[in-house]
C-alpha positions as CSV (number, residue, x, y, z in Angstrom):
1,M,6.8,-3.0,-45.3
2,A,5.2,-4.4,-48.4
3,E,3.6,-2.3,-51.1
4,T,1.0,-2.5,-53.8
5,V,0.1,0.7,-55.6
6,T,-3.0,1.6,-57.5
7,P,-2.0,3.9,-60.4
8,F,-3.0,7.5,-60.4
9,N,-6.7,8.1,-61.0
10,T,-7.6,4.4,-61.7
11,T,-10.3,2.3,-60.0
12,P,-9.4,-1.0,-58.4
13,S,-10.6,-4.1,-60.1
14,S,-13.2,-6.3,-58.2
15,G,-10.3,-8.4,-57.0
16,H,-8.4,-5.5,-55.5
17,P,-8.5,-5.5,-51.6
18,L,-9.9,-2.0,-51.5
19,A,-12.7,-2.5,-54.1
20,S,-15.2,-3.5,-51.5
21,L,-14.5,-0.5,-49.2
22,E,-16.5,2.1,-51.1
23,P,-19.9,1.4,-49.5
24,L,-18.3,1.5,-46.0
25,L,-16.4,4.8,-46.8
26,R,-19.5,6.4,-48.2
27,E,-21.2,6.0,-44.8
28,W,-18.1,6.7,-42.7
29,L,-16.6,9.7,-44.3
30,P,-19.4,12.2,-43.8
31,R,-19.4,11.5,-40.0
32,Q,-15.8,12.6,-39.6
33,R,-15.2,16.0,-38.1
34,W,-12.6,16.8,-40.8
35,F,-14.8,15.9,-43.8
36,A,-15.5,19.2,-45.6
37,G,-18.5,18.1,-47.7
38,K,-21.1,17.7,-44.9
39,G,-24.7,18.2,-45.9
40,R,-24.2,16.9,-49.5
41,P,-24.5,13.2,-50.4
42,V,-21.4,11.2,-51.4
43,T,-22.1,9.9,-55.0
44,G,-18.8,8.2,-55.6
45,I,-15.2,7.5,-54.3
46,T,-12.3,7.2,-56.8
47,P,-8.9,6.0,-55.6
48,V,-6.1,8.4,-56.5
49,A,-3.4,6.1,-55.0
50,V,-3.5,3.1,-52.7
51,T,-0.3,1.9,-51.0
52,E,0.0,-1.2,-48.8
53,L,2.1,-0.5,-45.7
54,L,1.5,-3.7,-43.9
55,P,0.1,-6.8,-45.7
56,P,-3.3,-7.9,-44.5
57,D,-2.2,-11.6,-44.2
58,G,-0.8,-10.8,-40.7
59,R,-2.6,-9.9,-37.5
60,I,-2.8,-6.2,-38.7
61,G,-3.0,-4.9,-42.2
62,L,-2.4,-1.2,-43.1
63,Y,-3.3,0.8,-46.3
64,H,-2.5,4.4,-47.1
65,L,-5.2,5.8,-49.4
66,L,-5.6,9.0,-51.4
67,V,-9.2,9.1,-52.5
68,R,-11.3,11.6,-54.5
69,V,-14.8,12.0,-53.1
70,H,-17.5,13.0,-55.5
71,Q,-20.5,15.1,-54.4
72,P,-23.0,17.4,-56.0
73,P,-21.7,21.0,-55.8
74,A,-23.0,23.3,-53.1
75,L,-25.9,25.5,-54.1
76,G,-24.7,28.1,-56.6
77,A,-21.1,26.7,-56.7
78,P,-19.5,25.5,-60.0
79,A,-19.0,21.9,-60.8
80,H,-16.0,20.4,-58.9
81,P,-13.9,17.2,-59.6
82,G,-14.2,16.3,-55.9
83,D,-12.0,16.8,-52.9
84,C,-9.0,14.5,-52.3
85,Y,-8.7,13.0,-48.8
86,Q,-5.9,11.1,-47.1
87,L,-6.9,8.0,-45.2
88,L,-5.1,5.3,-43.2
89,I,-7.1,2.2,-43.1
90,G,-6.3,-0.7,-40.7
91,V,-7.4,-4.3,-41.3
92,R,-8.0,-6.8,-38.4
93,E,-10.0,-10.0,-37.9
94,A,-11.8,-8.2,-35.1
95,L,-11.3,-5.0,-33.2
96,P,-10.4,-5.1,-29.5
97,P,-12.7,-2.9,-27.3
98,R,-10.1,-0.1,-27.1
99,L,-10.4,0.4,-30.9
100,A,-14.2,0.4,-31.0
101,P,-14.4,4.2,-31.7
102,A,-12.2,3.7,-34.8
103,L,-14.6,1.2,-36.5
104,I,-15.3,1.9,-40.2
105,G,-17.2,-1.4,-40.9
106,H,-17.1,-5.1,-41.6
107,V,-16.2,-6.2,-45.2
108,T,-18.6,-8.8,-46.7
109,E,-17.0,-9.4,-50.1
110,G,-13.7,-9.4,-52.0
111,P,-10.3,-10.4,-50.7
112,L,-10.9,-8.7,-47.3
113,A,-14.3,-10.4,-46.7
114,G,-14.7,-11.3,-43.1
115,R,-12.2,-8.7,-41.9
116,T,-12.9,-5.5,-40.0
117,V,-11.6,-2.2,-41.3
118,Y,-10.9,0.8,-39.1
119,E,-9.3,4.3,-38.7
120,A,-5.7,3.2,-38.2
121,L,-4.5,6.3,-36.4
122,Y,-6.1,5.0,-33.2
123,D,-3.9,1.9,-33.3
124,P,-0.3,2.3,-31.9
125,R,1.1,-0.4,-34.3
126,P,0.2,1.4,-37.5
127,A,1.2,4.7,-35.9
128,D,4.6,3.2,-35.3
129,V,4.9,2.3,-38.9
130,L,4.6,5.9,-39.9
131,L,7.3,7.1,-37.5
132,E,9.7,4.3,-38.5
133,A,9.2,5.2,-42.1
134,L,10.1,8.8,-41.4
135,R,13.1,7.7,-39.3
136,T,14.5,5.5,-42.1
137,Q,13.4,7.9,-44.9
138,A,11.5,5.2,-46.6
139,R,10.3,5.2,-50.2
140,I,7.1,3.2,-50.6
141,G,5.3,3.4,-54.0
142,G,4.6,7.1,-54.5
143,L,5.1,7.9,-50.8
144,R,8.3,9.8,-49.8
145,F,9.2,9.9,-46.1
146,D,11.8,12.6,-45.5
147,R,13.4,14.2,-42.4
148,D,15.8,16.8,-41.2
149,P,19.1,14.9,-40.8
150,G,20.1,17.3,-38.0
151,Q,17.3,16.0,-35.8
152,E,17.1,12.5,-34.3
153,I,14.0,10.4,-34.4
154,R,14.1,7.8,-31.7
155,D,12.1,4.6,-31.9
156,G,10.1,3.1,-29.1
157,L,8.0,6.2,-28.5
158,V,4.4,5.4,-27.4
159,A,1.9,6.8,-29.9
160,R,-1.5,8.3,-29.1
161,V,-4.0,10.0,-31.3
162,M,-5.3,13.5,-30.5
163,T,-9.1,13.7,-30.6
164,A,-9.6,17.5,-30.4
165,E,-8.7,18.5,-34.0
166,Q,-11.3,19.2,-36.7
167,S,-9.8,19.8,-40.1
168,N,-6.8,17.4,-39.7
169,S,-5.6,14.6,-37.5
170,S,-2.5,14.3,-35.2
171,I,-0.6,11.6,-33.5
172,V,1.7,12.4,-30.5
173,Y,4.7,10.2,-29.9
174,G,5.6,10.1,-26.3
175,D,6.2,13.7,-25.3
176,T,8.7,14.2,-28.1
177,F,6.9,14.6,-31.5
178,I,3.6,15.4,-33.0
179,L,2.7,14.1,-36.5
180,K,0.0,16.2,-38.2
181,L,-1.7,14.4,-41.1
182,L,-3.5,16.6,-43.5
183,R,-6.9,15.2,-44.4
184,R,-8.1,17.2,-47.4
185,V,-5.0,17.5,-49.7
186,V,-4.2,19.4,-52.9
187,P,-1.1,19.2,-55.1
188,G,1.5,21.9,-54.6
189,V,3.6,23.5,-51.9
190,N,1.7,23.4,-48.6
191,P,2.4,26.4,-46.3
192,D,2.1,24.1,-43.3
193,L,5.5,22.7,-44.3
194,E,6.9,25.6,-46.3
195,I,6.6,28.3,-43.7
196,P,8.0,26.4,-40.7
197,L,11.0,25.3,-42.8
198,A,11.6,28.9,-43.8
199,L,11.3,30.1,-40.2
200,A,13.7,27.3,-39.1
201,R,16.3,28.6,-41.5
202,E,15.9,32.0,-39.9
203,G,16.4,30.6,-36.5
204,C,12.9,31.7,-35.3
205,A,12.1,29.7,-32.2
206,R,8.5,30.8,-32.1
207,V,7.5,28.0,-34.5
208,P,8.6,24.3,-34.0
209,A,11.0,23.3,-36.7
210,P,9.8,20.4,-38.9
211,T,11.6,17.1,-38.0
212,G,10.2,15.1,-40.9
213,W,7.5,15.2,-43.5
214,L,5.6,12.8,-45.8
215,H,4.7,13.7,-49.4
216,A,3.4,11.8,-52.4
217,E,4.8,12.0,-55.9
218,L,2.1,11.0,-58.3
219,D,2.5,11.5,-62.1
220,D,3.3,15.2,-62.3
221,D,1.8,16.2,-59.0
222,S,3.3,16.4,-55.5
223,Y,1.2,16.4,-52.4
224,V,2.3,17.3,-48.9
225,L,0.6,14.8,-46.6
226,A,2.0,15.1,-43.1
227,V,4.5,17.1,-41.0
228,L,6.4,15.8,-37.9
229,Q,7.4,18.5,-35.4
230,P,8.7,18.6,-31.8
231,F,5.9,18.3,-29.3
232,V,5.7,21.2,-26.8
233,S,5.2,19.1,-23.7
234,G,2.9,20.6,-21.1
235,A,1.8,23.5,-23.4
236,S,-1.5,25.2,-23.0
237,D,-3.7,25.9,-26.0
238,G,-4.3,29.7,-26.2
239,W,-8.0,29.4,-26.5
240,E,-8.4,27.0,-23.6
241,L,-6.1,29.1,-21.5
242,A,-8.0,32.3,-22.2
243,L,-11.3,30.7,-21.3
244,R,-9.9,29.3,-18.0
245,E,-8.6,32.8,-17.0
246,L,-12.0,34.3,-17.9
247,A,-13.8,31.7,-15.8
248,K,-11.6,32.6,-12.9
249,G,-12.1,36.3,-13.4
250,E,-8.4,36.7,-14.1
251,D,-6.8,39.3,-16.4
252,F,-5.1,38.1,-19.6
253,V,-3.3,41.3,-20.4
254,A,0.2,40.1,-19.8
255,E,-0.4,37.0,-21.9
256,A,-2.0,39.0,-24.7
257,R,1.0,41.4,-24.8
258,S,3.4,38.5,-24.9
259,L,1.5,36.9,-27.7
260,G,1.6,40.2,-29.6
261,R,5.4,40.1,-29.3
262,A,5.6,36.5,-30.5
263,T,3.4,37.3,-33.5
264,A,5.6,40.2,-34.5
265,E,8.7,38.0,-34.2
266,V,7.2,35.5,-36.6
267,H,6.2,38.2,-39.0
268,T,9.6,39.8,-38.9
269,A,11.3,36.5,-39.6
270,L,9.0,35.7,-42.4
271,A,9.7,39.1,-44.0
272,R,13.4,38.1,-44.0
273,A,12.9,34.6,-45.1
274,L,10.4,35.0,-48.0
275,P,9.8,37.7,-50.6
276,T,7.7,40.8,-49.8
277,V,5.7,42.8,-52.4
278,T,4.1,46.3,-52.5
279,L,0.4,46.5,-52.9
280,G,-0.7,49.5,-54.9
281,Q,-4.1,50.6,-56.2
282,A,-4.6,47.7,-58.6
283,Q,-3.8,45.1,-55.9
284,L,-5.8,46.9,-53.3
285,G,-8.7,47.2,-55.7
286,L,-8.8,43.4,-56.0
287,L,-8.6,43.0,-52.3
288,V,-11.5,45.4,-51.8
289,D,-13.5,43.7,-54.5
290,G,-13.1,40.3,-52.8
291,M,-14.2,41.7,-49.5
292,T,-17.2,43.4,-51.1
293,E,-18.3,40.3,-52.9
294,R,-18.1,38.2,-49.8
295,L,-20.2,40.8,-48.0
296,E,-22.9,40.7,-50.7
297,A,-23.0,36.9,-50.6
298,A,-23.2,37.0,-46.8
299,V,-26.1,39.4,-46.8
300,Q,-28.0,37.1,-49.2
301,A,-27.2,34.1,-47.0
302,V,-27.9,35.7,-43.6
303,P,-30.7,38.4,-43.6
304,A,-29.6,39.6,-40.1
305,L,-26.7,41.3,-41.8
306,R,-28.9,43.6,-44.0
307,P,-29.3,46.5,-41.6
308,Y,-25.5,46.8,-41.3
309,E,-24.6,46.4,-45.0
310,P,-24.1,50.1,-45.7
311,G,-21.8,50.6,-42.7
312,L,-19.8,47.4,-43.4
313,R,-19.5,48.4,-47.1
314,S,-18.1,51.8,-45.9
315,A,-15.2,50.0,-44.2
316,F,-14.1,48.6,-47.6
317,R,-14.8,51.8,-49.4
318,A,-12.5,53.7,-47.0
319,L,-9.7,51.3,-47.9
320,A,-10.3,51.8,-51.6
321,D,-10.3,55.6,-51.2
322,L,-6.8,55.4,-49.6
323,A,-5.6,53.3,-52.4
324,E,-6.9,55.7,-55.0
325,E,-5.1,58.5,-53.1
326,G,-1.8,56.6,-53.7
327,R,-1.4,54.8,-50.4
328,T,0.5,51.5,-50.6
329,W,1.0,48.6,-48.2
330,T,3.7,46.0,-47.9
331,A,2.6,42.4,-48.2
332,Q,4.4,39.3,-47.1
333,R,3.8,35.7,-46.1
334,V,1.6,35.5,-43.0
335,H,-0.1,32.8,-40.9
336,G,-3.4,33.3,-42.7
337,D,-5.7,31.9,-40.1
338,L,-4.4,33.2,-36.8
339,H,-6.5,32.9,-33.6
340,L,-6.0,31.8,-30.0
341,G,-6.4,28.2,-30.9
342,Q,-3.3,28.4,-33.2
343,C,-1.1,29.4,-30.3
344,L,0.6,27.3,-27.6
345,R,2.1,28.6,-24.3
346,S,4.8,26.4,-22.9
347,P,5.3,25.9,-19.1
348,S,8.0,28.5,-19.3
349,G,5.5,31.1,-20.5
350,A,6.9,31.3,-24.1
351,W,4.3,31.4,-26.9
352,S,4.5,29.4,-30.1
353,L,2.5,29.7,-33.3
354,I,1.3,26.5,-35.1
355,D,-0.8,25.3,-38.0
356,F,0.3,27.4,-41.0
357,E,-2.0,25.7,-43.4
358,G,-4.2,28.7,-43.7
359,E,-8.0,28.4,-44.2
360,P,-8.3,24.9,-45.8
361,A,-11.4,26.0,-47.8
362,R,-9.5,28.6,-49.7
363,P,-7.4,27.7,-52.8
364,L,-3.8,26.8,-52.1
365,A,-2.5,29.6,-54.4
366,E,-4.5,32.1,-52.4
367,R,-3.2,30.8,-49.1
368,R,0.4,31.3,-50.3
369,M,-0.1,34.8,-51.5
370,P,1.8,37.6,-49.6
371,Q,-0.6,39.7,-47.6
372,P,-0.4,42.6,-45.1
373,V,0.4,41.5,-41.6
374,L,-2.8,43.2,-40.4
375,R,-4.7,40.2,-41.7
376,D,-3.2,38.1,-38.9
377,V,-3.6,40.8,-36.4
378,A,-7.3,41.2,-37.2
379,G,-7.8,37.4,-36.8
380,M,-6.3,37.5,-33.3
381,L,-8.4,40.6,-32.3
382,R,-11.5,38.7,-33.4
383,S,-10.4,35.7,-31.3
384,F,-10.2,37.8,-28.2
385,D,-13.7,39.0,-28.9
386,Y,-14.9,35.4,-29.3
387,A,-13.3,34.4,-26.0
388,A,-14.9,37.3,-24.2
389,H,-18.4,36.6,-25.5
390,S,-18.0,32.9,-24.6
391,A,-18.0,33.9,-20.9
392,S,-21.2,34.2,-18.9
393,P,-21.9,37.0,-18.7
394,P,-19.9,38.3,-21.7
395,A,-16.9,40.4,-20.9
396,P,-16.4,43.0,-23.6
397,E,-14.0,45.1,-21.5
398,W,-11.8,42.0,-21.1
399,A,-11.6,41.7,-24.9
400,H,-10.8,45.4,-25.2
401,R,-7.9,45.2,-22.7
402,C,-6.5,42.1,-24.5
403,R,-6.8,43.7,-27.9
404,S,-4.9,46.8,-26.7
405,A,-2.3,44.7,-25.0
406,F,-1.8,42.5,-28.1
407,C,-1.2,45.5,-30.3
408,A,1.1,47.1,-27.8
409,G,3.2,43.9,-27.6
410,Y,3.3,43.7,-31.3
411,A,4.6,47.3,-31.6
412,E,7.4,46.5,-29.1
413,V,8.9,44.1,-31.7
414,A,7.7,45.5,-35.0
415,G,8.2,49.1,-34.2
416,R,4.7,50.0,-35.4
417,D,1.4,49.6,-33.6
418,P,-1.2,48.0,-35.8
419,R,-3.8,50.5,-34.5
420,T,-2.0,53.3,-36.3
421,D,-3.4,51.8,-39.6
422,P,-7.0,51.8,-38.6
423,V,-8.6,51.7,-42.1
424,L,-6.8,48.5,-43.2
425,L,-7.3,47.0,-39.7
426,R,-11.0,47.8,-39.8
427,A,-11.4,46.3,-43.3
428,Y,-9.8,43.1,-42.3
429,E,-11.8,42.8,-39.1
430,T,-15.0,43.5,-41.0
431,D,-14.2,40.8,-43.6
432,K,-13.4,38.3,-40.8
433,A,-16.6,39.2,-38.9
434,V,-18.7,38.8,-42.0
435,Y,-17.2,35.3,-42.6
436,E,-17.9,34.4,-39.0
437,V,-21.6,35.5,-39.3
438,V,-22.1,33.1,-42.3
439,Y,-20.2,30.3,-40.5
440,E,-22.2,30.6,-37.3
441,A,-25.5,30.9,-39.1
442,R,-24.8,27.6,-40.9
443,H,-23.1,25.6,-38.2
444,R,-23.7,27.1,-34.7
445,P,-26.7,29.4,-34.8
446,D,-26.5,29.8,-31.0
447,W,-23.2,31.6,-31.5
448,L,-24.5,34.0,-34.2
449,G,-24.7,36.9,-31.6
450,V,-20.9,36.9,-31.2
451,P,-19.9,38.1,-34.7
452,L,-23.1,40.2,-34.9
453,S,-21.9,42.2,-31.9
454,A,-18.7,42.9,-33.8
455,V,-20.7,43.7,-37.0
456,R,-22.6,46.4,-35.1
457,R,-19.4,48.0,-33.9
458,L,-17.6,47.8,-37.2
459,A,-20.5,49.1,-39.2
460,T,-20.3,52.5,-37.3
461,S,-17.9,55.3,-37.1
462,D,-18.9,56.3,-33.6
463,P,-16.5,56.9,-30.7
464,T,-16.6,53.1,-29.9
465,L,-14.8,52.4,-33.1
466,A,-12.3,55.2,-32.5
467,R,-11.5,53.8,-29.1
468,E,-11.0,50.3,-30.4
469,T,-8.6,51.4,-33.2
470,S,-6.6,54.2,-31.6
471,P,-3.3,53.5,-29.8
C-alpha cells in the first residue's frame, strides 16, 4: 500500500489528485442515505485527511478521505463548523456494469482527469485492502488498523457490501466478519467500539466481540472509523422478523420475552464493566428540563401535538415531583438507541444486540453518559408499538402482549420488572414518542399516526395507561 497524506485541516493544491473531486462530491453526498445534512445546500468541502491506499497508476486506485462538509445551519440552530464524513473513493479508467450503482462521477481536470471515481465499498478489491490492513495491523499515514490478537482474520474471504443500512455502511466478508464503517465521525471514544470491548471483557455473549478496528490519529484528535466483528450467519433482523410474524398472524410473545432476557443480560454486564452513578434531584432536574424543552420545540414544529401538550408535560412533571421527594435512580451505560432493528436472532434462537453508537445526531459526550436502563426499555416498547401499527390492520393487542412479555423476560434476569417504575418509564416513552412525531412529520408524514397514537395514550392517566405500565 502506498500513501500520501494531506495534513489536518488543509486544502489540496490544484495539483493534488483530490482537488478536482469537490464539485462531484457536492452533487453525490446529499444523495447518500447516510448523509445527515439533507435539505440544506453544500457550500464547501474541506479535506481533514486524505490517505492513498492504492496508487491510481494501476488498474484501481483507492483513497481514504475524511472531509468536513460545510452547510448553512438548520433553521434556528447555531453556526456549526460542518460535519466530518468518512469516504472511500475508488478510481478506475471506466466502471464495469456491476459497479454502476457506485458511480460518483467522471473527473475532467487535474491529475485524475479522464478517470472515473466511485464509492469503493461496492468493489471487492478495495474491500480486501481494508481487511488485509486489519489482519496485518497496518499503519498508513494517520490511519491505525488494530485487532484482537486472540482472534484470527483469514484472508481470501469474499467481500460484499450491505445495502440496507442508513446512518453507516457495512461490508460482509464471507460469512465470517462484518466491517461497519462509521460515516459521520467525531473525535473521541466511540461507544460502538468502547461498549462491545467492555462487554467482551465481561464475557457477555449477547454482543459480538470486536475482532478489529480502524482509527485515525490526527494532530491531538483520535477518531474511531470502523469496527470489525464476527458476522452472525443466518441471523434474522428483529424488526423484519417481527413484521413477518405479524403478517402471518403469529404470536411474538416468546421472542419478546427472550429479547427482554437478552437486554437485561447486557445491562447487567455493563453495570459490572463500567461505572454507575446515582441520579439525585439535580441530575433528574436536568433530565426533566431536557425532556420539557424537546416537547416545547416539538409542539412548535408539529401543531398536531398541541392538544396533548398538557398531558405530555404531566409525564415529566410527575418525574420531577418524585425527584423533589428524594427519589433517586441508578444510571449506567446503556445501548442508547435500542429497538427491534438493533437486535439479531441467530438460527439457534439466541438474541444479540448490535450498534452501540447511540443516536448519531446527539453529541458524543451525551451518548456516553450513564443513564437509567429504562431508557433502553422504553425504546424497545416503542419499537413493538411501531411494528404493530405497521400491520394492516394495526394490531395494538399484539404490541401489548409483546411489551408485557419483554418486561417479564427482563425481570427474570434483572430481578426487577421495568413496569414497577411507571413514572420513569412513562417519561422516557413520552420523550421517545415526541421525538418520533417530529421525525415522522419531517421525513415520513404517512407514518405520523403511529407515534400520535402513543402520544394520545401517554398524555392520559386513564386505565389504558395503568394497564400498559402495571406488572
